[in-house]
N, C-alpha and C positions, 0 to 999 in steps of 0.2 A: 205414553204416548201424549204428543204433546199437538193443537190445533194452531196451524199457521195462517195467514193470509194467503200467502202464496209460496209454492214450494217448488223450485228449479232443481231439477233432477236431472245426473249424469254429465253435467257439463263438465268440460274442458276449463277450469278456473283459473285465469291468469289475475291474481288478487291484487294488483298496484304497487305490493312491496318489493317487485323485484324477483321473489322468489319465483322457480321453475313452476310451469305450468302443473294443475293436478285434477284428477276426476275429482268431483265432491259434490254433493249434494249442496243448494244453499236455500234457506227458510227464511222468512219475511213475515215481518209484525209488525203494524202501527207504524208502518213509513220505516222502519229500521229493517237492518239484519240481524237476524233474531240467531243464528245456529249455523254453523257450516261442518260439514260431515255426510257423514251413511246414517241410512236407514231413522232419520228424523221425525219421522208420524206423519200425522196426517194435515192438510190444507184444504181449505176452499177451493184453490184454484192449483192444478198440479201440473208444469211444463215439463213435458220430454226432451231433456237437451243434448241429449245423445248425439255426439258430433259437431257438436255447436260450442264455439269460445264464449265464456261468461266474464267480461270486466266490470270494472266501475266505470261511470260515465267518464266522457272525458269534461276535464275542467281548460276551457278556451280565455287565455289571460289577456289576448288582445281584441277585441271586436270594437265598432263602433256602432253600437244601436242604440245611441244616448236619445237620437229623436224617434227612432221608429219603435224602440219600446213602450213609449208612449201612447200606440195607437195599437200593437200587433202584437197579441199574446203567444202565437205559437212563435216567431221568428223562424219558419221551417228551414230555410239556408241553413242553419245549424244543426237546427232537430234533424235532420234526414242524416246526418253525417254523426251522430249520437253525442252530442253535446248535451251536457245536463248542468252545467257552469258556466256562465260567459262575463267577464270583466268587460266593460266599456269603458268611456273616459278617457283613454287613449290619445297618444300624440299632441296634448295640449289642448283639446276642441272638444267643448259639453257646452251642454245649454243652463247651466248654473252655478252660481248667482248670476241673476238677471234681471236689470230693472227693466220695466216693461215697453221702455223707448228703443231699448238695444236689442229686443228678440229679434228683429229683420237683418240686422246686421250678424249676430250669432247665426242666423241661418245662415248669410252669406259666406262667414265663416268656414261653415263646414263643409257647404257646397264647394268651398274652393279649395279646402283641404283635402278634402275627404269623399268628393266625386257624386254628392248624395243631391238629388235632384232637389234645388230648394222650393220648386212647385209643389212636391212631394210634402216636404218637410213642411210649410205651409197651410197645405190642404190637411196634413194629417195631425200635425200637433195642437194639443190642446194644453196651452197654456195656464196653468192654474198654481204656478208657484212664482218664488223670485227668491229665497234663500237657497241653500244647497239644501239642509232641511227637508224643506217644504217640496223641494224636487223627488226626494227617495221617498217621503209620505205618499206623493200622488202617484209614483209608479207602483207603489205598495197596494193602492187602490184598486188596482188590474188584476185580476188571478191569472196566471199563467201558466204556459206548459213547463219551464224550466227556469230555475234561479239566474238572475242576473243582480250582478254587483256594477258598481260605480265609483269610479276615482273622480277625483276634485279636477278641472283643467284649469290649465294658467291662463291662456287665452280668455275664459271667459272670467276668470277670478279679476284679473288685470285691468279688464275693462269697465268690472262693477266697481272696483276701487278707485280707479284713477281715470276715469271715461275717457275721452278725446286721448289723453295724453297717454294712456295706457294703450288705448289700440295702435297708436302711431309711433309704437316703442321707443316711448320718451325714457330717460333715465327716472329709476324709482326713486323717492326720498326716503329719509327715514319711518316719515310716518307712514307712508305709502307701504313699507315693507312689514312695518307692525300691522298695522290694518290686514294685509292678506295673511300675516300669520294669525292673529285673532279668528277670520274669518277659515283659515286652513283647520286649526283645531277646533271648531265650532263642526266644520264639514266632518274632521273624523271622529267625533265623538257623537254625532248622527248616524256613522255606518259608512262614511267613505272607507274604502277599502287602500288609498293611495293618491299620489298627485304624479299629473303630468306636465312636460313643458315638450315643447320643440325647439329647435334650433337649428332646422334646415332652411336653407333659401328656396327648396321646392315648394315646401308647404305654404302656400301664400291665399290669403282670402279671394273673395269673389271681386272686391275692390281691386286687386292688385297688391294688397300690402301684405308684407309678411305678417305669420302669426304672433298676436300678441305674447312677449316674451324671448322672443327668437334672440334679441342682443339683450337678456335681463343680466344683473352683475352679479358678481361672485356674492355679495352682499345681499341681493336680493334671494337667490334660490339658497344660499345656507339660512337666511332667517323662515323662509316656508319650510325648509327641510329637518331644519328645527323643531319648528311646530308640528311636522308629522309624526318625529321621534318622540316628544313629549306627549303627546296622545296615546303613547303605547302600543300602535297599531300601523300596519299599513309600510309602505316603502315611496320612495321617487322613481317616477320611471322618465326617463329623456331621451327625445329623437336628435339624434347629432347632426353636425354639419356634415356635407360627405354622403348624406343617405344613399347616392346613384354615383357618386366617385366625384361631385363637382366640387369640392372643398377641402382635401386630405390633409391639407396643411391646419386649417381648420379643425378637422375631426381630430388631430394629435392634441391641437390647445385644450379641447373639449374632455380629452381623455384626461388629463391633466386636471382639469376643471373638477370633473366626477370626481377624482379620490378626492381633492380637497372638499368637495359638499359631503362625501361620505365620512370624512376624519373629522370634519370640524363640527357635523351634525350627529353621528351616529347611526343616521339611517342608510338602509339598505338602498344601492343606486342601482338602477337598473336601465339597461341601454340596449338597443337594436344592432347585433353583432352581423354583418353582412361581408360579403365580399365583392367589392366592386368591381366592373369593366376597366377603370381607368387606372388604379391600382391593386392588382388582385391580391397582392401579399399582405396589403395592411390589416386584415382581419388578426393576422399572427402578433402583429405589434400590440393590437389591443389586446389579445389574449396574454399577452405576457403582462399588461396592465392589470389586468385579474388577478393574475397570479400573485403578482408583488404585491398587491393591495390584499389579498388573501393571507398573505404572512405577515402582514402589518395588522392584521385583526381587522380590516375594513371590510365590507358586503360591496360588491362590484359586480353586478351580476349582466352577464351577456344573454340575450335573448333571442333565439335563433330559430329561423323557419324553417319546416319539416322537407322543404323540397324548394327547388329555385323559384324565384318570383317573377312570374312571366306578366307579361301586358299582353292582352290578347286583342291584336288587331283584327277590324272589322268595317267594312263601311256600314255596319248598322248601328256599330259603338263610337270605339276610339281607335283612330288614325294619324297617319304622319301627315296628311292632309288637311287635316282640321281647321289648321290657321292660314291655311294658302288665302289669298285674296278673292279667288275666283270662288273658294266654297263658299262662300258668304250666301251668294243666291241659293245654293243647294241646301245647308244645314237646316232649314226649318220645312222641307218637302217633306213628303211624307214617305216613308220609305222606298215603296214600290217605283216611284216619280222620283227620287234622290236615284236609285239605281240606275231604271233608264236612261237617265242624262249621264252619268256616271259612265256609261257604258259609250258614248256618243265618242267616236275620235278627236272630233275639235277639243272637246271638254276634257279627255282625258290627256291631249298633248299639250293644254294650258296648263294644267294641273302640273303637269310633270315640267313645265319650262318654268314652274314659281319656284319661291324661297318663302320660307316661316318669316313674317317681319319680327315674331315676339324672341325675347330673349330670358326669359323666365318661366317655371312653371315645367310643363311636360314639353315645353320647347326646347328645354336644355337636353332633354332624350332624343329628340327629333332630330337636333343639330350635329349630334355627336359623330364623329368621322368614321364609330364603330357600329352603327345603328344598326345594319345589314347584317356584319360578321355575327351579332347575339340575336337573329329574327330568324326562326325557321320555321318551314311550313308544319300546321300543326298534326295534323293526323288524326286519328279515329279509334280508339280512344286517343285523348294528346298525350304525347310523347315529352314528359319533363327533361328528359336526361336524352336528347337527341344529337344523332350523330353528325358531324361537319356537314357532311353529303346532303343535306336538308337545309342546310343554312341559305339564306336567301342571297348571301354574299358569293356562295360555291355556285349555286346555282346559276347566277348570271356570269360567272366566269366561266363557267363550261357552256352558257349562248353565246358568251358575246354582248351580253345586252347589259344597259343600266340596271342595277339592283331595283332603284325606283320603279323603272318599268316591268322588270318581273314580280317585284311585290304589289304591283298595282293590279295587275292581271291576275295574278292569284289571288286576291281578294275581291276580283268580281267572279270566282268561282260559287257554286252553288248557290244560285241567284242571288249573289252578293251579299251570302252569309257565311263564304268562307272564313277561316280565320289563319291568322300566324302567330305564332309565340314570340315574343321578345323577352330576352331574358334581361332585365336589368339590371340585377343582381343574383350574384351563388351561381351562376356558369359562365364565370368571364373566360376559363382556359378551355370551354366543352368538355369539360367533366364534370362529374361531381364529388371531384376527390375535396376539396376545401370545405362543400357545406358539411360533407358524409363526419369528415375529420370535426369541425363546428358541433355538430350533433353528439357526437361521441364522450366530447369533454364533459370532465365532471362539474364543473361551474355552470354549464349554458344549462337552461332552460326552454322549452320547448311553447312559440306564441308564433304570431304575427301570420294568423288566419286572416287578419283585417275583415272579418265577417260584416257583413254590412255596407260596407266603405266600395269607393271604385267602383261602384255596381255596374256599368255597363263594359269593363275593361278588365277586371280583374275578378276571379272565381277561386278564392282560395280559401273559402270555408271549410272545404274536403280535405283541409291538410290531414286531418287525422286520418280519414280515410286512405289518404296516401301513406302514410307513414306505416300503416300498418300493411299495405300492400308492398309498395317499394322495396321497404328496406327489412321488413321481417319474413313476408311470405315468398316474395319472388325472388330475392337475393340470394344466392345459395350458402349455405353454410361454412362458413369456412371462408367466403371471398372478402376481399378488402372492405365490401360495402353491406356485408349482411349484421344487422342490429336484431339482437334476439327479441323475440315477442316479446317477453318479460319486461325488457330494457322498455321498448317501444311505450306499453302500455303506463309503467311507472312514469316516462317522463309525460304522457298525457294525464295523467291522473294525482297519484300521491305528491308527486314533487310539485307539480302546479298548485293544488291546492294548501300545503305546506307554506309555499311563496308567501302566500296573504293570509296566512294564518286561518283556513277552513279545515280545522280540525275535525271536523265531523264527517269527512267524505273523502273520495279517492281512495280507498281502502275496502277490499270483500271481507270485514270480519263482522262478529259479532258486537252491537250496540253503534255501528257506523249505520250513517246514511242509506238507503235503500235505493241509489242511484246507481243505474247500469246498464250495460249493453250486452244483448244475446246475438253473436253475430255468427252468421253462415262464413267463416272466413275465406273456403273455397271458393264462394262464388260473390264475392264482395269486389265492385267493381261501382266506378264514379263515370256517367257519359258525359258526353262532348256538352258543356252549356250552351243553351240556347237563351235567347233575348226574349224575352216575358215583358209585356204592358200591364202588370201590373200593381205596381205603386201607386198611392194617390195621385190624383190629376193623370190618371193613364200614364204614366212617366213610364220608361225602360229600364229590365236590368236585367244581369245574365242570373237565370234559373241551371241549377244542376241536379238531375234525377240522379240517387243510389240505389242500387240492388245488395241485399246481403246482409243490412240490419235487421233481423228477424223480430226485435223487439227491445225500445227503450224505455225505462222505467225511471222513474224522478220521485222521490218521497215512499218508493213502495208501488206504484200508480203507473200502469202503461200508457205512455202517451205516444208512441208510436208502435205500428205493428206492421211489418212488410212493406215500408214505406209510407204508410198511411196514418196521419194523425187520428188517436183514439176521441177528442172534445177534451180530455181530462185535462183538469188545471190545477196540478198542486203545487207549481212553482210560486216563487216571490222576491220580494228583494233581499238580496243576502246583503247584513250588515256585519261590518269589522265589530271584533271585542278585542277590548284591550285585555294585555297577558303577554 
């Protein structure tokens, strides 16, 4: 008879390997899984898990907690949904390396690209680093609920090495490239898990300029990718042109570029695979590139979202009137006063008569002629695969009204807190067929929660919960959309852990980290996001409650129970290892 710290008895174990679920006991000792099976012995705490599902904790590979992690030890948006490891530093934006004089500019870069309030970043971040290794050390000084890992961001690296030339996207010299490669090796050896860059015109800084690296040459990217490969760890992540279908020709050129980078450097290259509204079949050509690359021995990895990605329009957050000239007088008013003014028929008429003067960033979405074809009444809970009869375009046609007027009036509901869902990607044809095919592709990995970013209008941190419900639990077995529970769990855990070389997690087996989720799958549900004003400087963000996570363990400690955090802080900075 053996004494364990915790014994989880009689759970339906979905172990992360892809094997079918089985009923078993799981024992935890000193933060690791000590044994699995039956009649394992005694424990200080015994949990009766009959009727519950036990999985490894989710490994989220696409978050933007780079600033928030410096002041927030819980990162509750992800914790609520069972995340036990999060990778930051995506999309080419981050906060290290950073000269002291560049700090405010880097905040503006993050604010512009990821829509994280600059006021919150300025109030919350305690800058006590310059280099990337110092950044990791600073984060490691704060005990936290779960592990965070960081990638080196091209925007910060380029600005650090090239100064204003880098920020302005001037061509890097050979000396610049060598210096960036040197700092990349330094970051990787200190524990960075990868390097990220962005090449889309949608990603612009607060000053209106594209992210540094948007127009970087093949030579620059190959030089950096070789440094990643030479470190013996990590990968390269690229956000391509055409992220919302604005530059399909550029997207095709970049697919060729990524193959050259992968071939010349030997480094794996990951990119975001999306179905675009303007070119719904482009994803098929991108997957063909990945398959050809695989046959050539290159690692070109498509990162796929677990659901159609939606911008939540609301008058409390993001909406298509935000850039209208008349809205400037309203934007800084307290919400209740702003709502009162927007109900005024004269204000409504004026806003409906105006046009957005901008032609960059989110204005590209608002000016798209198919905007209202891809925008739907949200519902409660939000339907992420809605029928066309709930689209604003369809409703406007039935009512004989302008879709802008129908949308405006819909958003006035619920005291101005009503929501519409605009599907910018992955729902171009009004069905989830394309996305479901991407999710099932053997080369694809699951990501794109964007947790911590776009805080006023995207709430996709719960994509892991959605995967378990929409595709595994709620889709009928044998239907075209069904994905077996064990496959979903493998994608959320072991596959993502292996992608970044996290060999100690993502699997329920003796010797592995006891990062676990105990779930009441029948009761699992995510509620409609609501706006909270709880960021530093009292800035707003969408928060979402979820029910069904009975407990989440990190390193064997319970960090949340029935949706309530326990105060345990077993998390740390997860650093890459050579090998």
